N, C-alpha and C positions, 0 to 999 in steps of 0.2 A: 180482471173479470174472468171468471171461470166459464168454460164451455159447458153447456148442459145437454144431455141427451134430449132430442126432441120428444115431445109426448108421443106415445105409441098407441094410437087407436087400434081397436081390435081388427080393423081392416088393413093393418100394416102387412104388406106382401111378404115380408121376411118372417112373419109369425104363422103363416098359413102354408101347410103342405101342398094344398091345391095350387096356390100362386107359385110356389117354388117349382113344382112340376111343370107348370106352364111357362116359367121363366119370369123373373122379376125385372122391372124396368131398369135400364142402364143407370137411371137417376139414383137408384139405391146405392150403386157402387160409387158414383160420383159424390154423393152426400157422405158416405162412410169415409171416403178418402179425405174429404175436407175435415170431417170430425177428427180423424186420426192425424191430420196434418202430414199425410204422405201423398206421394204421386199416385195418380190412378193407375199408372203402369205397374206399380208394385202390387196393388190390390188385384189388378187383372191377372198378373202372373200367379199369385197365390190362389186365385179362383180357377186357374187353368185355362185362361183365355188370353189372347194377345191384345196389345194396345191397338194394333192394326184392325182387329175385329171390332173393337170399341169405336174406332174412328169410322169404320165402314158402316156400323150401325147408326152412327150419327146422333140422332135425337134422344132426348131423355126418356121418351116413351117407347123406344125400341127395347126389346127384351133380351136378357142373357139367356143362354141355354139352361136346361135343367141342372146339369152338373155344376156349372159355374154359379147358378143361383143357390144351390145347396151349400156350396163352400162359402158364399157370401153370407148366407143365413148363419152358418157356423161362426164366422168371424164376428158377426153382429152379436150373437149370444155371448161370446167371450168378452167382447168390448163391454156389453152390459154388465156382465159378472165382475169384470175388473173395476168398472166405475162404481158398482155397488160396494165392493170390498175396499177400494182405495179412497172412496168418498167423493171423487170428482172425475169428470171425464178427461180433463187435461192431465191429471195424474195417471189415469188409466192409459191414455195415449202415450205418455212418456215411458211408462213401464213396458207396454207392448212393443215399443220401437227401440228399446235399449237392450244391450247384451245383459244376460242374467247369469250370474255365477251359479245359481241353483239349477239352471238349465244347461250346464256345461258351456257357458259363454254364448249360447245361441240367443237370437233375437225372437222373443215369443211370437210376434206377428208372423214371422216366416215359418214357424212350426205349424201354423194353422191350415197348411195346404193338405194335410192328411188328418184322418180321424185320430190316429194314435198320437200325433203331435198335439192336437187340440186337447186330448185327454191329459196329456202331460202338463200342458199350460194350465188347464183347469185344476189339476191336482195341486200345482204350485200355488195358484191363487187361493185354494182352500186352506193350504198350509199357512199362507199369510193371514187369512181370515181368522184361523183358530190358534195362531201363534205356535204352530208345531215347528220345533227346530229341525233343520235338515241334517 
């Protein structure tokens, strides 16, 4: 059985600049870590926050800071794009968490900590989508 992205109602905090500025719930990070089948410590590091901070915040309703929320929203956008292009969330998850020859052996997920890294991952996904050879 393939994982599917949850339906994304218009009130999804990762879609709203206002919610991102206020900080999205820690639950959004936990949910995305489960979806990608990665440790939340990995996503926390990519988002620029520590696992200790997540542990201190504790509950799913506590909020990430604006910078971490922005990075998490960026990761979610790339996950959505990868799932759309590759056809399934589990394929997207595998692609995002595996070394890519086209990205000089880097793991795409780890490149999402910077805007320029996210742009490079997005560019690679578009090349896959349109069949552009490297």
